[in-house]
C-alpha positions as CSV (number, residue, x, y, z in Angstrom):
1,M,0.0,0.1,0.1
2,S,2.0,3.0,-1.4
3,E,-0.3,6.2,0.0
4,H,-0.1,6.9,3.7
5,R,-3.0,6.0,5.8
6,K,-3.8,7.3,9.3
7,I,-6.3,5.9,11.9
8,A,-7.1,7.7,15.2
9,V,-8.4,5.6,18.0
10,I,-10.3,7.6,20.5
11,G,-10.3,6.0,23.8
12,A,-7.3,4.0,24.8
13,G,-9.0,1.4,27.2
14,H,-9.6,-2.4,26.7
15,V,-11.5,-1.9,23.5
16,G,-9.5,1.0,22.1
17,S,-6.1,-0.8,22.7
18,H,-7.3,-4.0,21.2
19,C,-8.6,-2.6,18.2
20,A,-5.5,-0.6,17.7
21,Q,-3.5,-3.8,18.1
22,A,-5.8,-5.6,15.7
23,L,-5.4,-2.6,13.3
24,C,-1.6,-3.1,13.3
25,W,-1.8,-6.7,12.1
26,R,-4.1,-5.8,9.3
27,W,-1.5,-3.7,8.0
28,C,-4.2,-1.4,6.4
29,A,-2.4,1.8,7.8
30,Q,0.9,3.0,8.6
31,E,0.1,5.4,11.3
32,I,-2.3,4.7,14.5
33,V,-2.7,7.3,17.1
34,L,-4.2,6.6,20.4
35,I,-6.1,9.5,21.9
36,D,-7.4,9.5,25.4
37,K,-8.2,11.9,28.3
38,E,-5.7,9.9,30.4
39,K,-2.8,11.0,28.3
40,E,-0.3,8.8,30.2
41,K,-2.6,5.7,29.5
42,A,-2.6,6.4,25.7
43,I,1.2,6.7,25.8
44,A,1.7,3.5,27.7
45,Q,-0.9,1.6,25.3
46,A,1.2,2.9,22.4
47,M,4.5,1.8,23.6
48,D,3.0,-1.6,24.4
49,I,1.7,-1.9,21.2
50,A,4.7,-0.6,19.3
51,D,6.9,-3.2,21.1
52,S,4.7,-6.0,19.5
53,L,5.7,-4.9,16.0
54,S,9.1,-5.9,16.1
55,F,9.0,-9.5,15.8
56,P,8.1,-10.0,13.1
57,A,9.1,-6.5,11.9
58,A,5.9,-4.1,10.8
59,D,6.7,-0.7,9.5
60,I,3.8,0.9,11.2
61,T,3.9,4.1,13.7
62,V,1.8,3.6,16.8
63,R,1.8,6.9,19.1
64,A,-0.3,8.8,21.6
65,G,-1.7,12.0,20.2
66,D,-4.7,14.5,20.8
67,Y,-7.9,15.4,19.0
68,A,-6.1,17.6,16.2
69,D,-4.7,14.1,14.8
70,C,-8.5,13.3,13.8
71,A,-8.0,16.3,11.1
72,D,-6.5,14.3,8.7
73,A,-7.0,11.0,9.7
74,D,-8.6,8.6,7.1
75,L,-10.5,6.6,9.9
76,I,-11.5,7.6,13.2
77,F,-12.5,4.9,15.7
78,V,-14.5,6.1,18.7
79,A,-14.1,3.7,21.5
80,I,-14.9,6.0,24.6
81,G,-17.1,5.0,27.6
82,K,-17.6,2.5,30.5
83,A,-17.5,-1.2,30.4
84,R,-20.8,-3.1,30.6
85,L,-20.6,-4.8,34.4
86,P,-22.4,-8.2,34.7
87,G,-26.1,-7.8,34.7
88,Q,-26.0,-4.6,32.8
89,T,-27.6,-4.1,29.2
90,R,-25.7,-2.1,26.7
91,L,-28.7,0.4,27.0
92,D,-28.1,0.7,30.8
93,L,-24.7,2.6,29.7
94,L,-26.7,5.3,27.9
95,G,-26.5,8.3,30.3
96,D,-22.7,8.2,30.7
97,S,-22.1,7.3,27.1
98,V,-24.3,10.2,25.7
99,K,-22.6,12.9,28.0
100,M,-19.0,11.5,26.9
101,A,-20.2,11.8,23.2
102,K,-21.3,15.5,23.6
103,E,-17.8,16.2,25.1
104,L,-16.3,14.7,22.4
105,I,-18.2,16.5,19.9
106,G,-17.0,19.7,21.7
107,Q,-13.7,18.5,21.3
108,L,-13.8,17.4,17.7
109,S,-15.8,20.6,16.3
110,P,-13.1,22.9,15.8
111,Y,-11.4,20.5,12.8
112,S,-13.1,19.9,9.6
113,L,-13.2,15.7,9.5
114,R,-12.4,14.1,6.2
115,G,-12.1,10.6,7.4
116,I,-14.7,8.0,8.0
117,V,-15.8,8.1,11.7
118,V,-16.8,4.6,13.2
119,S,-18.4,4.4,16.8
120,I,-17.9,1.3,19.3
121,T,-19.1,3.0,22.2
122,N,-22.3,1.3,23.6
123,P,-25.0,1.7,23.2
124,A,-23.8,1.5,19.8
125,D,-26.7,2.6,17.6
126,I,-27.7,5.4,19.8
127,I,-24.2,6.9,20.1
128,A,-23.8,6.7,16.6
129,D,-27.0,8.6,15.7
130,Y,-25.7,11.2,18.4
131,L,-22.5,11.6,17.0
132,R,-23.5,11.9,13.3
133,K,-25.9,14.8,14.4
134,G,-23.7,16.2,16.6
135,L,-20.8,16.5,14.0
136,H,-23.2,17.5,11.2
137,L,-21.9,14.7,9.1
138,P,-23.7,12.4,6.1
139,R,-24.8,9.0,7.1
140,N,-22.2,7.2,5.2
141,Q,-19.5,8.9,7.0
142,V,-20.4,8.3,10.5
143,F,-21.7,5.0,11.7
144,S,-21.2,2.2,14.3
145,T,-20.0,-1.4,14.2
146,G,-23.6,-2.1,15.1
147,T,-24.2,-5.8,14.8
148,L,-21.0,-6.8,13.1
149,L,-19.9,-8.4,16.4
150,D,-23.3,-10.1,16.9
151,T,-23.1,-11.5,13.4
152,A,-19.5,-12.7,14.1
153,R,-21.0,-14.5,17.1
154,L,-23.9,-15.9,15.1
155,I,-21.7,-17.1,12.2
156,R,-19.4,-19.0,15.0
157,T,-22.3,-20.7,16.5
158,I,-23.7,-21.8,13.4
159,A,-20.3,-23.2,12.3
160,E,-20.2,-24.9,15.9
161,K,-23.7,-26.3,15.5
162,T,-23.1,-27.6,11.9
163,G,-19.7,-28.9,11.8
164,M,-19.1,-26.3,8.5
165,S,-16.3,-24.0,8.1
166,R,-17.5,-20.3,9.3
167,Q,-16.6,-19.3,5.9
168,A,-19.4,-21.6,4.5
169,V,-21.9,-19.7,6.5
170,T,-23.4,-16.6,5.1
171,A,-25.7,-14.9,7.9
172,F,-26.7,-11.5,9.3
173,S,-28.1,-10.3,12.6
174,L,-30.1,-7.0,12.3
175,G,-31.3,-4.3,14.4
176,E,-30.0,-3.1,17.7
177,H,-26.5,-4.4,18.9
178,G,-28.2,-5.6,21.9
179,D,-30.9,-7.8,23.5
180,S,-33.6,-6.9,20.8
181,S,-31.5,-7.8,17.9
182,M,-33.1,-10.3,15.4
183,I,-31.9,-12.8,12.9
184,P,-33.3,-13.0,9.4
185,F,-33.4,-16.9,9.2
186,S,-34.9,-16.8,5.7
187,A,-31.4,-15.3,4.6
188,I,-29.0,-17.8,6.2
189,R,-27.1,-20.0,4.0
190,I,-24.6,-22.8,4.8
191,G,-22.8,-24.4,2.1
192,G,-25.3,-22.5,-0.3
193,L,-28.2,-24.1,1.5
194,P,-30.9,-22.8,3.4
195,L,-31.0,-23.2,7.2
196,E,-33.9,-25.6,6.6
197,S,-31.2,-28.4,5.3
198,Y,-29.6,-28.6,8.8
199,P,-32.1,-29.7,11.1
200,M,-29.7,-30.0,13.9
201,V,-29.9,-26.2,14.3
202,N,-32.3,-24.6,16.6
203,R,-33.4,-21.3,15.7
204,A,-34.2,-20.0,19.5
205,E,-30.8,-21.4,20.6
206,L,-29.0,-19.2,17.7
207,L,-30.8,-15.9,19.0
208,E,-30.1,-16.9,22.5
209,R,-26.6,-17.4,21.9
210,T,-26.2,-14.2,19.8
211,H,-27.8,-12.1,22.4
212,G,-25.9,-14.1,25.4
213,I,-22.4,-14.5,24.4
214,G,-21.3,-11.0,25.1
215,M,-22.5,-11.4,28.6
216,D,-20.9,-14.7,29.3
217,I,-17.6,-13.2,28.4
218,I,-18.3,-10.3,30.6
219,N,-19.1,-12.5,33.6
220,G,-16.0,-14.6,32.9
221,K,-13.3,-12.0,32.5
222,G,-14.9,-8.6,32.8
223,S,-15.0,-7.1,29.5
224,T,-15.2,-8.1,25.6
225,E,-12.2,-7.1,23.7
226,F,-10.9,-9.7,21.1
227,G,-13.9,-10.0,19.2
228,I,-14.7,-6.4,18.8
229,G,-11.0,-5.6,18.0
230,Q,-10.9,-8.0,14.9
231,S,-14.2,-7.1,13.9
232,A,-13.3,-3.5,13.7
233,A,-10.1,-4.2,12.1
234,F,-11.7,-6.1,9.4
235,L,-14.1,-3.0,8.9
236,A,-11.1,-0.8,8.8
237,D,-9.5,-2.9,6.1
238,A,-12.5,-3.0,4.0
239,I,-13.0,1.0,4.0
240,L,-9.1,1.7,3.5
241,R,-8.6,-0.8,0.8
242,D,-12.2,0.0,-0.7
243,R,-13.1,-4.0,-0.4
244,K,-16.8,-3.1,-1.2
245,A,-17.4,-5.9,1.4
246,V,-21.0,-6.5,2.6
247,L,-21.0,-6.1,6.4
248,P,-23.8,-5.4,9.0
249,V,-23.2,-1.9,10.3
250,S,-25.6,0.4,12.2
251,V,-26.3,3.4,9.9
252,Q,-29.0,5.8,9.8
253,L,-32.1,4.7,7.7
254,C,-34.1,6.8,5.4
255,G,-36.9,4.5,4.2
256,E,-34.9,1.4,3.7
257,Y,-36.5,-1.6,5.6
258,G,-39.5,0.7,5.8
259,Q,-37.7,2.8,8.9
260,K,-36.8,6.4,9.1
261,D,-35.0,8.5,12.0
262,V,-33.3,5.4,13.3
263,S,-30.0,4.0,13.2
264,C,-29.6,0.3,13.1
265,G,-27.9,-2.8,12.3
266,V,-28.2,-3.7,8.5
267,P,-25.8,-5.3,5.8
268,C,-24.1,-2.5,3.8
269,V,-21.3,-2.4,0.9
270,I,-18.3,-1.0,2.6
271,G,-15.7,0.9,0.9
272,K,-13.6,4.1,0.8
273,S,-16.5,6.2,1.2
274,G,-17.7,4.3,4.1
275,V,-21.5,3.0,3.8
276,E,-21.7,3.0,-0.1
277,K,-25.1,1.2,-0.2
278,I,-27.6,-0.5,2.1
279,I,-28.4,-4.1,1.0
280,E,-32.2,-4.8,1.5
281,L,-32.5,-8.2,2.6
282,P,-36.1,-9.5,1.2
283,L,-37.5,-10.4,4.8
284,T,-40.5,-12.3,5.8
285,P,-43.7,-10.5,7.6
286,D,-42.7,-12.0,10.9
287,E,-38.8,-11.0,10.4
288,Q,-40.0,-7.4,9.2
289,E,-42.2,-7.0,12.4
290,Q,-39.0,-8.2,14.6
291,L,-37.1,-5.7,13.0
292,Q,-39.5,-3.0,13.6
293,A,-39.7,-4.0,17.2
294,S,-35.8,-3.5,17.4
295,C,-36.1,-0.2,15.8
296,D,-38.9,1.0,18.2
297,V,-36.3,0.1,21.0
298,I,-33.7,2.1,19.5
299,R,-36.0,4.9,18.5
300,K,-36.9,5.3,22.1
301,H,-33.3,5.6,23.5
302,I,-32.4,7.9,20.8
303,A,-35.2,10.4,22.0
304,L,-33.9,9.7,25.4
305,A,-30.2,10.7,24.6
306,E,-31.3,13.9,23.3
307,Q,-33.1,14.7,26.5
308,I,-29.9,13.7,28.5
309,A,-27.5,15.9,26.5
310,P,-29.3,18.1,24.0
311,L,-27.1,19.1,21.0
312,D,-26.6,22.7,20.5
């Protein structure tokens, strides 16, 4: 890759640092900048990640920086906020996260952002919508990882249940990155065959595992980090290398799937312009109803976010 690519990661905690590490091993950028209100943490994380790039050698600069670094970044990941505690839903984090998001908007407002902004902060759909409005940027440029991690967990579960390779599975989780997400079972293909060809797979169990794996990880070790790190790095690679990959991210809907005024996880064509096209899967009436219910949950919390921290 000849031209210089720069990624800024705002938030140098568990998620932000693991994203930065995963980004390094994707080799999709030559410069990765960690930004955090705790400057010493960002410096320490950058040094630790830089140490990992000597064996084997990777010609990537990893350093701490500040918000001014976002002005010329090709890609900005927002990984601020508190981690979920055992028993908490992602929606329980809304109050703290939206206040931090408003502060971040103030920090970024002096700069004209040309890069793609991808939020990882939970609750993912609501914070992405809030950042897009606060930064006054188009929907293709500001979105969240949405149901990308949910989809990774769904694909893993299907592969485990069928004994097939993950590469043989095509499936998506849609809606909220949270407990109201839904699975369009009608769109699942395993080795090119529909889900009905694999009677050993229980649909209710697939949905339950997609919803519950994250909390199982939190209960076991306190935080999730590796899965979202690799998911974010895969997304970054699709953007910076203009892959035109179809990945589920949370983007503002303007009539797609019959939805408006909401950001939710749907499959999108991802390339150098960010979200380049929204793919509308042909949902069954039951699936459309489930997506509607998930969007209604998100809408309710979008309105609540604007009450907690009104945008100027």
